DODOPA-118756 format. One record per residue (C-alpha): x, y, z; residue in three letters. Coordinates in steps of 0.1 Angstrom, whole numbers, plus 2048, in hexadecimal, padded with zeros to 3 digits. Layout:
! residues N
{node {X,Y,Z},ala},
...
This chain:
! residues 735
{node {C7C,648,2D0},met},
{node {C99,644,2B7},asn},
{node {C9E,657,296},ser},
{node {C92,637,282},arg},
{node {C71,638,295},gln},
{node {C6E,65E,296},leu},
{node {C71,65E,26E},arg},
{node {C58,644,267},phe},
{node {C3F,654,27F},tyr},
{node {C46,678,271},leu},
{node {C3F,669,24E},thr},
{node {C1F,658,259},gly},
{node {C12,675,269},val},
{node {C15,68B,24C},leu},
{node {C09,673,232},leu},
{node {BEB,667,246},ala},
{node {BE2,68E,24C},ala},
{node {BD8,695,228},ile},
{node {BBD,679,225},pro},
{node {BA9,688,242},ala},
{node {BA9,6A9,231},ala},
{node {B8A,6B4,21D},pro},
{node {B9D,6BA,1FF},ala},
{node {BC0,6B7,1F0},leu},
{node {BD6,6C9,1DB},ala},
{node {BFB,6CD,1D0},gln},
{node {C18,6C0,1E3},ser},
{node {C3A,6CA,1ED},ala},
{node {C4F,6C8,1CB},pro},
{node {C6E,6B1,1CB},pro},
{node {C8E,6C5,1D7},ala},
{node {CAC,6D3,1C5},gly},
{node {CC9,6C6,1B9},glu},
{node {CE0,6E4,1BF},arg},
{node {CE3,6F5,1E0},pro},
{node {CD8,71A,1E5},ala},
{node {CF0,733,1D5},pro},
{node {D02,749,1ED},gln},
{node {D02,766,1D0},thr},
{node {CEC,763,1B2},pro},
{node {D04,766,195},pro},
{node {D17,745,1A0},ala},
{node {D09,724,19D},arg},
{node {D15,70D,1B7},gln},
{node {D16,6E7,1BA},asp},
{node {D09,6D0,1D5},ala},
{node {D1F,6C7,1F3},gly},
{node {D2A,6E6,1FF},lys},
{node {D2B,6F1,222},pro},
{node {D0C,6FA,239},asn},
{node {CF3,6E4,221},glu},
{node {CDF,6C7,228},ile},
{node {CDA,6B7,203},val},
{node {CC3,69D,1FE},val},
{node {CC4,68B,1DD},ser},
{node {CB1,66C,1CC},gly},
{node {CA1,665,1AD},ala},
{node {C82,67C,1B4},arg},
{node {C84,68C,1D6},ala},
{node {C9E,6A5,1DF},glu},
{node {C9F,6C1,1FA},val},
{node {CBD,6D8,201},thr},
{node {CBD,6E8,224},ala},
{node {CD5,705,22D},ser},
{node {CD8,71B,24D},pro},
{node {CBF,733,240},asp},
{node {CA8,723,224},arg},
{node {C98,701,218},thr},
{node {C9B,6FB,1F3},ser},
{node {C82,6E5,1DE},phe},
{node {C89,6DA,1BB},asn},
{node {C6B,6DA,1A5},ile},
{node {C7B,6C9,18B},ala},
{node {C62,6AD,18F},asn},
{node {C44,6BD,19A},asp},
{node {C2F,6B9,17A},leu},
{node {C17,6D2,180},asn},
{node {C33,6EB,17F},ala},
{node {C42,6DE,161},gln},
{node {C22,6E8,14E},asn},
{node {C10,700,167},gly},
{node {C18,725,172},thr},
{node {C2E,732,190},leu},
{node {C0F,730,1A4},ala},
{node {C0D,70A,19E},asp},
{node {C2F,705,1A7},ala},
{node {C2D,71A,1C9},leu},
{node {C0C,707,1D2},arg},
{node {C26,6E7,1D6},gly},
{node {C3E,6F5,1EE},val},
{node {C3C,6F0,213},pro},
{node {C2B,70A,227},gly},
{node {C24,722,20A},val},
{node {BFF,72A,1FF},glu},
{node {BF3,739,1DE},val},
{node {BCE,743,1DB},asp},
{node {BB8,747,1BC},leu},
{node {BC5,76C,1B8},gln},
{node {BE8,761,1BA},gly},
{node {BEA,770,1DA},asn},
{node {C0A,760,1EE},val},
{node {C0F,757,214},ser},
{node {C29,743,226},leu},
{node {C1E,731,244},arg},
{node {BFE,748,244},gly},
{node {C10,768,242},asp},
{node {C09,77D,221},ala},
{node {C29,792,225},gly},
{node {C3C,77F,20F},val},
{node {C5B,78B,1FA},thr},
{node {C5F,779,1D8},ile},
{node {C82,779,1C6},leu},
{node {C8E,76C,1A4},ile},
{node {CB1,761,1A7},asp},
{node {CB5,772,1C8},gly},
{node {CAE,793,1BA},arg},
{node {C8C,7A9,1BD},pro},
{node {C77,7AE,19D},ala},
{node {C5D,7CC,19B},ala},
{node {C40,7B3,191},val},
{node {C47,7A1,1B2},met},
{node {C44,7C0,1C4},arg},
{node {C25,7CD,1B2},ser},
{node {BFF,7C8,1B6},asp},
{node {C03,7B4,195},ala},
{node {C16,799,1A5},arg},
{node {BF8,77F,1AA},gly},
{node {BEF,784,186},asp},
{node {C13,77D,17C},tyr},
{node {C17,75E,191},leu},
{node {BF6,74F,183},leu},
{node {C03,757,15E},ala},
{node {C28,74F,15F},thr},
{node {C34,72E,153},pro},
{node {C49,71B,16F},ala},
{node {C5C,707,157},ser},
{node {C7A,71C,15A},asn},
{node {C7C,71A,181},ile},
{node {C93,6FF,18D},glu},
{node {C8D,701,1B3},arg},
{node {C7C,717,1CB},val},
{node {C8E,722,1EC},glu},
{node {C7A,72A,20B},val},
{node {C8D,743,222},ile},
{node {C75,749,243},thr},
{node {C93,756,258},asn},
{node {CAC,76A,23D},pro},
{node {CCC,776,24B},ser},
{node {CD6,79B,24D},ala},
{node {CE6,79A,22C},ala},
{node {CC0,798,21B},met},
{node {CAA,7B3,21B},ser},
{node {C93,7AF,23A},pro},
{node {C75,7B7,225},glu},
{node {C59,79D,229},gly},
{node {C49,796,24A},ser},
{node {C43,772,241},gly},
{node {C63,76B,232},gly},
{node {C73,767,20C},val},
{node {C6D,750,1EF},ile},
{node {C89,750,1D5},asn},
{node {C80,741,1B4},leu},
{node {CA0,733,1A4},val},
{node {CA2,730,17D},thr},
{node {CB0,716,16A},lys},
{node {CD5,71D,15C},gln},
{node {CEB,70E,141},ala},
{node {D02,6F4,152},lys},
{node {D26,6EF,149},lys},
{node {D2B,6E1,125},asp},
{node {D08,6E5,11C},thr},
{node {CF8,6ED,0F9},arg},
{node {CD4,6E6,0FA},phe},
{node {CAF,6F5,0F0},ala},
{node {C8D,6EA,0FC},thr},
{node {C6C,6EE,0EB},leu},
{node {C4C,6EA,0FD},arg},
{node {C27,6EB,0F4},gly},
{node {C0A,6E7,10D},thr},
{node {BE5,6E6,106},ile},
{node {BC8,6E1,11E},gly},
{node {BA4,6E7,124},asn},
{node {B94,709,12C},gln},
{node {BA7,717,10D},gly},
{node {BC8,712,11D},arg},
{node {BE9,710,107},ala},
{node {C0C,718,10B},ala},
{node {C2D,718,0F6},leu},
{node {C50,71D,102},gly},
{node {C72,71B,0FA},ala},
{node {C93,719,110},ser},
{node {CB8,715,106},gly},
{node {CDB,715,113},gly},
{node {D00,719,107},leu},
{node {D1B,713,121},ser},
{node {D41,70F,119},lys},
{node {D60,719,12B},thr},
{node {D5E,742,136},gly},
{node {D39,746,128},leu},
{node {D16,73A,12F},ser},
{node {CF7,744,11C},leu},
{node {CD2,73D,127},asn},
{node {CB2,747,11E},gly},
{node {C8B,73E,118},asp},
{node {C6D,74C,109},phe},
{node {C49,741,114},asn},
{node {C24,74A,106},trp},
{node {C07,740,11A},arg},
{node {BE3,743,116},arg},
{node {BCA,73E,133},met},
{node {BA6,740,132},asp},
{node {B95,73C,152},asn},
{node {B6E,740,162},asp},
{node {B6A,74B,184},gly},
{node {B4C,74F,19B},glu},
{node {B48,764,1B8},leu},
{node {B2B,765,1D4},glu},
{node {B2A,77E,1EE},gln},
{node {B0F,781,20A},ile},
{node {B13,7A1,21E},arg},
{node {B03,7AC,23C},ser},
{node {B04,7CF,24F},arg},
{node {AF3,7D7,26F},tyr},
{node {AD6,7F2,269},asp},
{node {AD2,808,289},ser},
{node {AB2,811,27F},gly},
{node {AA1,7F1,280},ser},
{node {AB8,7DF,293},gly},
{node {ABD,7C4,27D},thr},
{node {AD6,7B7,263},phe},
{node {AD0,7C1,23D},leu},
{node {ADD,7A6,227},thr},
{node {AE6,7A8,201},ser},
{node {AF2,790,1E9},arg},
{node {B0B,793,1CD},gln},
{node {B0F,776,1B5},asp},
{node {B2A,77B,197},ser},
{node {B38,76B,17A},thr},
{node {B59,771,167},gln},
{node {B65,764,148},asp},
{node {B8B,76F,145},ala},
{node {BA4,76A,127},his},
{node {BC9,76F,12D},gly},
{node {BEB,770,11B},arg},
{node {C0C,771,124},ser},
{node {C2F,774,115},tyr},
{node {C4F,772,12B},thr},
{node {C72,76F,11B},ala},
{node {C93,770,12E},arg},
{node {CB9,770,123},ala},
{node {CD6,76D,13B},gly},
{node {CFD,76D,135},ile},
{node {D19,761,14D},asp},
{node {D3E,76C,13D},tyr},
{node {D5D,767,151},asp},
{node {D7A,77B,140},pro},
{node {D92,769,156},asp},
{node {D93,753,175},lys},
{node {D8A,76E,18B},lys},
{node {D70,782,17E},asn},
{node {D4C,77A,172},arg},
{node {D35,794,161},ile},
{node {D10,78A,15F},ser},
{node {CF2,797,150},gly},
{node {CCC,78F,14D},glu},
{node {CB1,79F,137},phe},
{node {C8B,796,13F},thr},
{node {C6B,7A0,12C},tyr},
{node {C47,79B,137},arg},
{node {C25,7A2,128},asn},
{node {C07,796,136},asn},
{node {BE3,7A2,12A},ala},
{node {BC0,797,137},met},
{node {B9C,79E,12A},tyr},
{node {B81,797,142},ala},
{node {B58,796,13E},arg},
{node {B49,799,160},arg},
{node {B24,797,168},asp},
{node {B17,7A1,18B},asp},
{node {AF4,79B,197},his},
{node {AEC,7AD,1BA},val},
{node {ACC,7A9,1D1},ala},
{node {AC9,7C3,1EA},gly},
{node {AB7,7BF,20A},pro},
{node {A92,7BF,200},gly},
{node {A9A,7C6,1DD},gly},
{node {AA8,7E9,1E7},val},
{node {ACB,7F1,1D7},gly},
{node {AC8,7D2,1BE},ser},
{node {ADA,7D3,19B},tyr},
{node {AE8,7C2,17E},asp},
{node {B0A,7CB,170},arg},
{node {B20,7C2,154},val},
{node {B44,7CB,151},ser},
{node {B61,7C7,137},asp},
{node {B86,7C7,144},thr},
{node {BA5,7CB,12F},asp},
{node {BC4,7C9,142},ala},
{node {BEB,7C7,13B},ser},
{node {C0B,7C4,14F},asn},
{node {C29,7C9,13C},lys},
{node {C4E,7CA,149},gly},
{node {C71,7CC,140},val},
{node {C90,7C4,158},gly},
{node {CB4,7C1,156},phe},
{node {CCE,7B4,16E},arg},
{node {CF4,7B8,16E},gly},
{node {D0E,7AC,187},ser},
{node {D35,7A9,18A},trp},
{node {D45,78F,1A1},arg},
{node {D6B,793,1AA},arg},
{node {D7B,774,1BA},thr},
{node {D97,77F,1D1},leu},
{node {DB3,769,1E2},pro},
{node {DA7,752,1FD},gly},
{node {D8B,738,1FE},asn},
{node {D6A,74B,1FD},gly},
{node {D77,76C,1F7},his},
{node {D64,780,1DF},glu},
{node {D54,7A1,1D5},leu},
{node {D31,7A5,1C4},val},
{node {D23,7C3,1B3},ala},
{node {CFE,7C0,1A7},asp},
{node {CE9,7DA,196},phe},
{node {CC4,7D7,18B},ser},
{node {CA7,7EB,17B},val},
{node {C85,7DD,175},asp},
{node {C69,7EF,166},thr},
{node {C44,7E7,166},gly},
{node {C22,7F5,15B},ser},
{node {BFE,7E9,161},gln},
{node {BE0,7F5,14D},arg},
{node {BBD,7EF,157},arg},
{node {B9E,7FD,144},ile},
{node {B7B,7F4,150},leu},
{node {B59,7FA,13E},asp},
{node {B3D,7F3,152},gly},
{node {B15,7F5,14E},val},
{node {B00,7F4,16D},thr},
{node {ADB,7F2,16C},thr},
{node {AC9,7F5,18E},pro},
{node {AA8,7E5,195},ala},
{node {A8D,7F9,182},gly},
{node {AA5,813,17B},gly},
{node {AB9,823,15B},ala},
{node {ADB,811,14F},ala},
{node {AFA,825,15B},ala},
{node {B1A,822,147},tyr},
{node {B40,827,154},glu},
{node {B63,825,14C},arg},
{node {B7E,820,164},ile},
{node {BA4,821,15D},gly},
{node {BC1,819,171},asn},
{node {BE6,81D,168},arg},
{node {C05,814,17B},phe},
{node {C28,81A,172},asp},
{node {C46,80C,18A},arg},
{node {C6C,809,188},thr},
{node {C81,7F9,19F},asp},
{node {CA6,800,1A3},tyr},
{node {CBE,7EA,1B7},gly},
{node {CE3,7ED,1BE},val},
{node {CF8,7D5,1D5},lys},
{node {D19,7D0,1DF},ile},
{node {D23,7B2,1F0},asp},
{node {D46,7A7,1FF},tyr},
{node {D4F,785,20F},lys},
{node {D70,780,222},arg},
{node {D7D,764,233},pro},
{node {D8B,76D,257},thr},
{node {D9B,74E,264},gly},
{node {D95,727,266},glu},
{node {D70,723,260},gly},
{node {D65,748,266},arg},
{node {D5D,760,24B},ser},
{node {D4E,781,249},leu},
{node {D32,790,230},asn},
{node {D2C,7B5,22E},ile},
{node {D1C,7C9,213},gly},
{node {D07,7E9,208},tyr},
{node {CE4,7E7,1F7},gln},
{node {CCE,802,1E8},tyr},
{node {CA8,7FE,1DD},asp},
{node {C94,818,1CC},leu},
{node {C71,815,1C1},ile},
{node {C5F,82F,1AC},thr},
{node {C39,82C,1A6},thr},
{node {C1D,842,193},glu},
{node {BFA,83C,194},phe},
{node {BE1,84A,17F},asp},
{node {BBB,842,185},phe},
{node {B9F,853,16E},ser},
{node {B7A,84C,16E},gly},
{node {B5B,858,159},ala},
{node {B35,851,15B},arg},
{node {B17,858,145},gly},
{node {AF8,84B,138},thr},
{node {B04,83A,11C},ser},
{node {B26,82F,10E},ala},
{node {B2A,84D,0F8},gly},
{node {B20,866,113},ala},
{node {B3A,860,12D},leu},
{node {B45,87D,141},leu},
{node {B64,87E,159},pro},
{node {B5D,879,17E},val},
{node {B73,88C,196},ala},
{node {B71,870,1B3},ala},
{node {B7E,858,19C},leu},
{node {B9C,86C,18D},thr},
{node {BBD,86C,1A1},asn},
{node {BE4,86D,19B},arg},
{node {BFB,860,1B7},phe},
{node {C1F,85B,1B8},asp},
{node {C36,845,1D2},phe},
{node {C5B,844,1D4},glu},
{node {C6F,82C,1ED},gln},
{node {C94,82E,1F3},gly},
{node {CA6,814,209},val},
{node {CC8,817,213},his},
{node {CD8,7F7,227},ala},
{node {CFA,7ED,235},val},
{node {CFB,7CB,243},tyr},
{node {D15,7B3,250},gly},
{node {D14,78C,258},thr},
{node {D2F,776,269},trp},
{node {D30,754,265},ser},
{node {D44,73D,27F},leu},
{node {D4A,716,27B},asp},
{node {D51,707,29E},leu},
{node {D51,6E3,295},gly},
{node {D2E,6D7,29F},lys},
{node {D21,6FA,2A5},val},
{node {D1C,714,288},glu},
{node {D13,737,28F},leu},
{node {D0A,755,27A},gln},
{node {D01,776,28B},pro},
{node {CF7,793,274},gly},
{node {CEA,7B5,277},val},
{node {CDB,7CC,25B},arg},
{node {CD7,7F4,25C},phe},
{node {CBC,805,246},glu},
{node {CB1,827,23E},gln},
{node {C91,82A,22C},ala},
{node {C85,84B,21D},asp},
{node {C60,84A,20E},ile},
{node {C4D,864,1FC},arg},
{node {C29,864,1F5},ile},
{node {C17,87E,1DC},asp},
{node {BF3,87E,1D9},gln},
{node {BF4,895,1BC},ile},
{node {BCF,89A,1B5},thr},
{node {BC7,8A1,1DB},ser},
{node {BE6,8B5,1E0},gly},
{node {BF4,8A0,1FC},val},
{node {C19,899,202},arg},
{node {C26,880,21B},val},
{node {C49,87B,224},glu},
{node {C56,85D,23C},asn},
{node {C78,854,244},asp},
{node {C85,83D,25E},tyr},
{node {CA2,82A,269},phe},
{node {CA0,805,274},arg},
{node {CB7,7E8,281},val},
{node {CB3,7C5,276},tyr},
{node {CC7,7AA,289},pro},
{node {CC9,785,280},ser},
{node {CD7,766,28D},leu},
{node {CDB,742,281},his},
{node {CE9,726,297},val},
{node {CEE,702,28C},gly},
{node {CF8,6E4,2A3},tyr},
{node {D03,6C2,295},glu},
{node {CF1,6A6,2AA},leu},
{node {D02,689,294},ser},
{node {D0C,685,26F},ala},
{node {CE6,67F,267},lys},
{node {CD6,699,27C},gln},
{node {CD9,6BF,285},lys},
{node {CC8,6DA,298},leu},
{node {CC2,6FD,28A},arg},
{node {CB6,71E,29C},ala},
{node {CB2,73D,28C},ser},
{node {CA6,764,292},tyr},
{node {C9C,77E,27B},ser},
{node {C8C,7A0,27D},arg},
{node {C74,7A8,261},arg},
{node {C64,7C5,254},ile},
{node {C43,7C8,23C},gln},
{node {C41,7E8,22B},arg},
{node {C1F,7F3,220},pro},
{node {C1C,7F4,1F7},ser},
{node {C16,812,1E4},pro},
{node {BF1,809,1E1},thr},
{node {BEE,805,208},asp},
{node {BF9,828,20C},leu},
{node {BE3,83A,1EF},asn},
{node {BC8,84D,203},pro},
{node {BB4,84D,1E2},tyr},
{node {B91,839,1E2},thr},
{node {B96,820,1C6},leu},
{node {B72,815,1B8},tyr},
{node {B6F,7F0,1B2},ile},
{node {B4A,7EC,1AC},asp},
{node {B29,7FB,1B8},pro},
{node {B2C,7E8,1D9},leu},
{node {B50,7E8,1E0},asn},
{node {B6B,804,1E3},gln},
{node {B92,804,1EF},arg},
{node {BA8,81D,1FE},arg},
{node {BC8,81F,209},gly},
{node {BD8,82F,229},asn},
{node {BF7,847,229},pro},
{node {BFC,844,250},ala},
{node {C03,81D,24C},leu},
{node {C23,815,260},arg},
{node {C39,7F6,254},pro},
{node {C33,7D5,269},glu},
{node {C51,7C7,279},val},
{node {C54,7A4,283},thr},
{node {C6D,793,29A},asp},
{node {C6F,76B,28E},ser},
{node {C7D,74F,2A2},phe},
{node {C81,72A,294},glu},
{node {C90,709,2A0},leu},
{node {C93,6EC,288},ser},
{node {C9E,6C8,289},trp},
{node {CAB,6B8,26A},gln},
{node {CB3,694,262},leu},
{node {CC0,683,243},arg},
{node {CBE,65D,23F},ser},
{node {CCC,652,21E},gly},
{node {CBA,667,204},gly},
{node {C9C,671,21A},ser},
{node {C98,691,22C},phe},
{node {C83,699,24C},tyr},
{node {C80,6BA,260},ser},
{node {C6C,6C8,27B},leu},
{node {C6A,6EE,280},thr},
{node {C5D,701,29C},gly},
{node {C57,728,295},phe},
{node {C48,746,2A8},tyr},
{node {C43,768,29A},arg},
{node {C39,787,2AB},arg},
{node {C2D,7A6,297},ser},
{node {C25,7CA,29E},gln},
{node {C12,7E0,286},gly},
{node {C08,7C7,26C},gly},
{node {BF4,7D6,251},val},
{node {BD2,7C4,24B},thr},
{node {BB0,7CB,237},asp},
{node {B94,7DF,24C},val},
{node {B71,7DE,23E},val},
{node {B5B,7FA,244},gln},
{node {B33,800,23D},asp},
{node {B2F,821,228},leu},
{node {B09,81A,228},gly},
{node {AF3,80E,20D},gly},
{node {B07,7EC,20B},gly},
{node {B26,7FB,200},val},
{node {B43,7F0,212},phe},
{node {B66,802,212},leu},
{node {B84,7EE,218},thr},
{node {BA3,802,227},thr},
{node {BC3,7F8,236},arg},
{node {BCD,7FB,25A},ala},
{node {BEB,7F0,271},asn},
{node {BE4,7D5,28B},leu},
{node {BF1,7D8,2AF},ala},
{node {C00,7BA,2B4},thr},
{node {BFD,795,2A6},ser},
{node {C13,774,2AD},gln},
{node {C13,753,29C},arg},
{node {C22,732,2A8},ala},
{node {C24,710,29A},gly},
{node {C35,6F2,28E},ile},
{node {C3D,6E8,26A},glu},
{node {C4A,6C3,25E},ala},
{node {C57,6B9,23E},ile},
{node {C5E,691,234},ala},
{node {C6D,68B,212},asn},
{node {C7A,66A,205},gly},
{node {C70,647,1F6},lys},
{node {C5D,62A,201},phe},
{node {C6C,615,1E6},ser},
{node {C83,618,1C6},lys},
{node {C66,622,1B3},thr},
{node {C4E,633,1CE},leu},
{node {C56,655,1DC},gly},
{node {C45,66B,1F5},tyr},
{node {C45,692,1FE},asn},
{node {C31,69D,21C},ala},
{node {C2E,6BC,230},ser},
{node {C17,6CB,249},ala},
{node {C17,6EC,25C},thr},
{node {C03,6F1,27C},phe},
{node {BFF,713,28D},gln},
{node {BF1,72C,2A6},trp},
{node {BE8,74E,29C},asn},
{node {BDD,76A,2B4},glu},
{node {BD1,78D,2A8},ile},
{node {BCC,7AA,2BD},asp},
{node {BBF,7C4,2A2},pro},
{node {BB5,7E0,2B8},arg},
{node {B9C,7E8,29C},leu},
{node {B77,7F6,29C},gly},
{node {B5F,7D9,29F},gly},
{node {B7C,7C1,2A9},ala},
{node {B8F,7D0,2C7},ser},
{node {B97,7B0,2DA},thr},
{node {BB2,797,2D4},pro},
{node {BA7,778,2BC},arg},
{node {BBA,757,2B6},ser},
{node {BB6,738,2A4},gly},
{node {BC8,719,298},thr},
{node {BCA,70A,275},thr},
{node {BE1,6F1,260},gly},
{node {BED,6ED,23D},thr},
{node {BF2,6CA,22F},phe},
{node {C06,6BE,210},arg},
{node {C0E,69C,203},ala},
{node {C1D,68E,1E2},asn},
{node {C22,66D,1D5},leu},
{node {C36,663,1B8},thr},
{node {C38,641,1A8},trp},
{node {C52,637,18A},gln},
{node {C48,614,17E},pro},
{node {C64,619,163},thr},
{node {C80,62E,158},ala},
{node {C67,63F,13F},lys},
{node {C46,643,154},asp},
{node {C40,65B,173},tyr},
{node {C1F,65E,183},phe},
{node {C17,679,19F},gln},
{node {BF9,67F,1B5},ile},
{node {BFB,69D,1CD},asn},
{node {BE3,6B0,1E4},gly},
{node {BDE,6CD,1FB},phe},
{node {BC7,6DA,217},tyr},
{node {BCB,6F9,227},ser},
{node {BB4,703,246},gly},
{node {BA4,726,250},asp},
{node {BBB,741,253},gln},
{node {BB4,75B,270},leu},
{node {BB1,782,264},val},
{node {BAA,7A2,276},ala},
{node {B84,7A2,271},gln},
{node {B7E,77E,268},gly},
{node {B8D,762,256},tyr},
{node {B95,755,232},arg},
{node {B94,731,227},gln},
{node {BA5,71F,20B},ser},
{node {B9E,6FB,209},gly},
{node {BB3,6E6,1F4},gly},
{node {BB9,6D1,1D4},met},
{node {BC4,6B0,1C4},leu},
{node {BDB,6AD,1A6},asn},
{node {BE4,692,191},leu},
{node {C02,68D,178},gly},
{node {C16,677,160},tyr},
{node {C33,67B,14E},arg},
{node {C3E,665,131},arg},
{node {C62,665,123},lys},
{node {C5F,658,101},val},
{node {C85,65D,0F8},asn},
{node {CA4,670,104},asp},
{node {C96,68F,0F1},arg},
{node {C71,68D,0F1},phe},
{node {C57,689,111},ser},
{node {C36,694,119},leu},
{node {C22,6A0,13A},val},
{node {BFF,69C,142},leu},
{node {BEF,6AC,160},thr},
{node {BCD,6AE,171},ala},
{node {BC9,6CE,188},gln},
{node {BAE,6D2,1A1},asn},
{node {B9F,6B0,199},leu},
{node {B83,6B1,1B3},leu},
{node {B7C,6D5,1AA},asp},
{node {B81,6E1,1CC},ser},
{node {B95,700,1C7},ala},
{node {B82,71F,1D8},gln},
{node {B8A,737,1F2},gln},
{node {B72,749,20A},arg},
{node {B7A,76A,21C},phe},
{node {B63,771,23C},val},
{node {B5E,791,250},val},
{node {B4C,78B,270},asp},
{node {B4A,7AA,286},thr},
{node {B2D,7B9,29D},pro},
{node {B23,7D0,280},leu},
{node {B2C,7C0,25F},ile},
{node {B2A,79F,251},arg},
{node {B37,794,22F},asp},
{node {B3E,776,21F},arg},
{node {B50,772,1FD},ile},
{node {B53,751,1EB},thr},
{node {B69,74E,1CD},gln},
{node {B6C,730,1B4},arg},
{node {B82,72E,195},gly},
{node {B99,719,183},met},
{node {B82,6F9,182},gly},
{node {B93,6D7,176},arg},
{node {BB0,6E0,161},val},
{node {BC0,6C3,14A},phe},
{node {BE1,6CC,139},met},
{node {BF9,6B7,121},leu},
{node {C1B,6C5,11B},thr},
{node {C33,6B8,0FE},leu},
{node {C5A,6BE,105},asn},
{node {C73,6BC,0EA},tyr},
{node {C98,6C1,0F1},thr},
{node {CB8,6C7,0D9},leu},
{node {CDB,6C3,0E4},gly},
{node {CEA,6BA,104},ser},
{node {CE4,6C9,127},gln},
{node {D03,6BE,136},gly},
{node {D0B,6A9,155},asn},
{node {CF7,6AF,173},arg},
{node {D08,6AA,194},arg},
{node {CF6,697,1AC},arg},
{node {CFE,68C,1D1},ser},
{node {CF2,66B,1E2},asp},
{node {CF3,678,205},ala},
{node {CEE,695,21D},ile},
{node {D0C,6A8,228},glu},
{node {D0D,6B9,24C},phe},
{node {D2A,6D2,24B},glu},
{node {D32,6F0,264},gly},
{node {D34,715,259},gly},
{node {D1B,731,254},gly},
{node {D04,738,235},gly},
{node {D00,757,222},gly},
{node {CE1,767,216},gly},
{node {CD3,769,1F1},val},
{node {CE1,78A,1E4},gln},
C-alpha cells in the first residue's frame, strides 16, 4: 500500500467510525499557525527546525519532537465557550461534566498556561475553573504526551499547554465580545494589543454567567452478612446552580536592546457559584430514608505574577533565560443543609471549607550550540507549594441553634518543595535527530494535621530520563520514537487523613501514606504531510507503579467512605490516529481516534486480581465555507468505558453545530448549538463482591450561544506557510 492509498484509508476509517458510535461530540480543533515556543517569553514563527507545519485555510497542525499543537481559532465552540469546551475538541483529551481532565484515559494530566504552572491548575478548583473560564483568549493547545527532561515530570498522562494570544508585530487593536445563550448564560469580553519595535503590550478581561441544572441518580447495594442478601437504596438529586466568573490578564514584553528581553504578566480570577440541591433517598425497606435541601455558596479567587529575563548570547540558539512566578489562590465554601428523616424531626447543619494556596517558581535555563547540528540545554528549577486547609461544621435542631461538631472541625497544612537540575543534548545527524536528556529531582514534603497533632515528613530523590529520536523517511514522511519517565504526586487533599463530610451517605478521606505514581512511557509515531494535510499514527505503551485511585468502603447503614490508595501496577497500550485536511476548497475535515487496552492489578480488598479491558475514543469535525463570509461546522465525540480499580466509568458523547458570519472586516457573529442530542452524561460504576454502586449524572442540557465580535484597529500580518517542513535537530521543552 503506497502513501496515497494509506492516507485515504486512514481518513475513511476515522470518519466512518464516528456515525457508528452511539453519540457524537466535539472534534479536534484546527491546528496552530505558529510552532511550539522553545521558551514562553519568545514567540517564534513557522518553518523552524524540528517541526512539521500543516497550514491551510482552516485545518492546521504543528508537530515537533515532543508535542503536537492544535490551533483552536476556527473551533466555534471554543470561540464562545469555555476552556473545557476547547479541550474537548483536542485528540486524546477528555473533560467530564465536573471538569476533570484525562489524556488517553489517564487522569494524571498537568495543565500549563504559556508553559508555566498556575495555582488554580494544580488545585481541586481546576475543574470549576475550566468550566467557567472563556477560551476566547487561547490561540492553540499543545499536547505533550512524552515531555523532555527540560520539563517537570509531573503528570503521569502527560502535559497540556494552553498558549494565549499575543500581540503581533505592528499591532494596535481592541476586540469587544458579547455572548448570550439559553439557561441564563451570558458573557462579555474585551481584549487588545499594542506592538511596536522593542515593546509589546496585550491584555484581556472577561465576565461570564453560567446557570446550569443537573441531575444525579445513585443506586447503591451493599452485602448484608446477616441476611446473606444485598440491601439496595436509591438516591435522586436535582441541582440548580448559578455561576459567575471574572478573569483579567495583562502582559508586557520589553526589549531594552537587541540582546535582552524583559517580560511580565499579571493575572486575576474570581469565580463564584451558588447552588440549591434537593436530595431524596429511599432506603432498603424504608429504613434510612430521608429528604434533604442544601444551599451552597462557593468562591475561588486568585492573583498571579510571572516575570522573565532573556539574554541572547553570541551564536545561533545561544541564550540564557531566567523566570520567576508567584500565584495565589483561595477557595471558600459554605453549605447550609436541612435533613428530614422519614417520620423524624429535621436536622440543620452548616459546613464550611477554606483552602489557601500559594505557588512559587524559579527557573534558570541555558541553551548553547556545541557544534554543527548540536546543542546543549541545561537548567535549574525550584517549585514550592504551600497550602492551608480549614474545615468547620455545626449542627442543631434549628438554624439558630447550631453547635460546633468536633468531627467536622479540622486544620491541615501542606508544603512541598522540589529542586531540579536537568540537561538535554540535541543532535542533528542528517536524516536522524536525537535528543537524550536526564532530570534529577529532590522533593521535600511536609504534612501537618494540626487538629490531630499528626506531622508527617517525606523526602525522596528521583531520576527522570528522556529520549526523543526522529528519522526522515522522505521529504513528506517521518518516524518519531520517544521515552519519558513521569511521576504523579498525590495532591494535598489526597494526603489529608481528615474525613470530609459530603452528605449523609457519602464521606471522603485522604491517606498520608500515599506514594507518588511512577510511569514509564514509550511511543512510536509515523507522520505524513501531503500539501496542506496532516496524517499520523502513534502507538503507545505505558507502565505505572503505585497509581493513586479511589477506594470505596462500606461504613454500614448505607454510608460509603471513599479513600485513596496506591495501585500495585497498571499498564496501558494503544494506537492513536489523526487525519487533518480538505476534501475540496470549501470542505475540510478533522478526525481522530484512540483505541487502547488497559490492565489494572489493584491488590485491593474485594478486587485482588488483575482486571483488563479495551476502549476507544472517536472525534470528527467537518467544516464548510461556501463563501468568504460564511463558515459552517459540525463536530462530534464519543468515548467508551474507562476501567478503574473497582469498576468503570462511562462518558458517552455529544454532537455540536456552529455557524460564523463575517459581516465585514470589523464585525462578525458566531452561533453554536452544543450537546444537540442532549446526550451529555456520565456514569461511575463500582462492582465488587461486597459493594455495588452506580452513579449517573446528567447536566448541561442543550446549549445555544450567540456571540458578537467587533474589532478596532489592525492586528498586523500573520505569517502562514503552505507546506510542511521536515528538518533535523532536537527539540526543546516548554520552560
